[in-house]
C-alpha positions as CSV (number, residue, x, y, z in Angstrom):
1,X,11.1,-116.0,238.5
2,X,9.9,-112.5,237.7
3,X,7.6,-110.7,240.1
4,X,6.0,-112.0,243.2
5,X,3.3,-110.4,245.4
6,X,3.9,-110.2,249.1
7,X,2.3,-108.3,251.9
8,X,4.8,-105.4,251.2
9,X,3.8,-105.1,247.6
10,X,5.3,-106.4,244.3
11,X,8.9,-107.5,244.5
12,X,11.4,-108.8,242.0
13,X,12.5,-112.2,243.3
14,X,14.9,-112.9,240.4
15,X,18.5,-111.9,241.4
16,X,19.2,-110.8,237.8
17,X,16.1,-108.8,237.4
18,X,17.7,-105.3,237.9
19,X,20.6,-106.3,235.6
20,X,18.2,-107.3,232.9
21,X,16.1,-104.2,233.4
22,X,19.2,-102.0,233.1
23,X,20.2,-103.8,229.9
24,X,16.7,-103.3,228.4
25,X,16.7,-99.6,229.2
26,X,20.2,-99.2,228.0
27,X,19.6,-100.8,224.6
28,X,16.2,-99.0,224.3
29,X,18.2,-95.8,224.0
30,X,21.5,-97.1,222.5
31,X,20.1,-98.7,219.4
32,X,18.2,-95.6,218.1
33,X,21.1,-93.3,218.9
34,X,23.6,-95.6,217.1
35,X,21.3,-95.8,214.1
36,X,20.9,-92.0,214.0
37,X,24.6,-91.5,214.3
38,X,25.3,-94.0,211.5
39,X,22.8,-92.1,209.3
40,X,24.6,-88.8,210.1
41,X,28.0,-90.4,209.3
42,X,26.7,-91.7,206.0
43,X,25.3,-88.4,205.1
44,X,28.6,-86.7,205.9
45,X,30.6,-89.2,203.9
46,X,28.3,-88.8,200.8
47,X,28.7,-85.1,200.6
48,X,31.0,-83.3,198.3
49,X,33.2,-80.7,199.9
50,X,36.5,-79.7,201.3
51,X,38.2,-82.4,203.4
52,X,35.7,-85.2,202.6
53,X,38.3,-87.3,200.8
54,X,40.6,-87.1,203.8
55,X,37.7,-88.0,206.2
56,X,36.8,-91.0,204.0
57,X,40.4,-92.2,204.0
58,X,40.7,-91.9,207.8
59,X,37.4,-93.6,208.3
60,X,38.2,-96.5,205.9
61,X,41.9,-96.9,207.0
62,X,41.2,-99.5,209.9
63,X,39.6,-101.8,207.3
64,X,42.7,-101.7,205.1
65,X,45.1,-102.1,208.0
66,X,43.5,-105.2,209.4
67,X,43.6,-106.9,206.0
68,X,47.3,-106.0,205.6
69,X,48.1,-107.3,209.1
70,X,46.3,-110.6,208.4
71,X,48.2,-110.9,205.1
72,X,51.6,-110.3,206.8
73,X,50.8,-112.9,209.5
């Protein structure tokens, strides 16, 4: 598992190594970006201004719809 040393240099002998490496790099960038976008969204929703009530309604609507659909079922 992991790395092995051969005459040609270091090689990954695990067939899933590149898959796991890609996942690690992807989440290394994805988690901070999603946290930053969540912070921006929260700041936008907490402001007072024109159209904020409509934006809050549209943002919260899927939560209400899923509860209504479960109730109907």
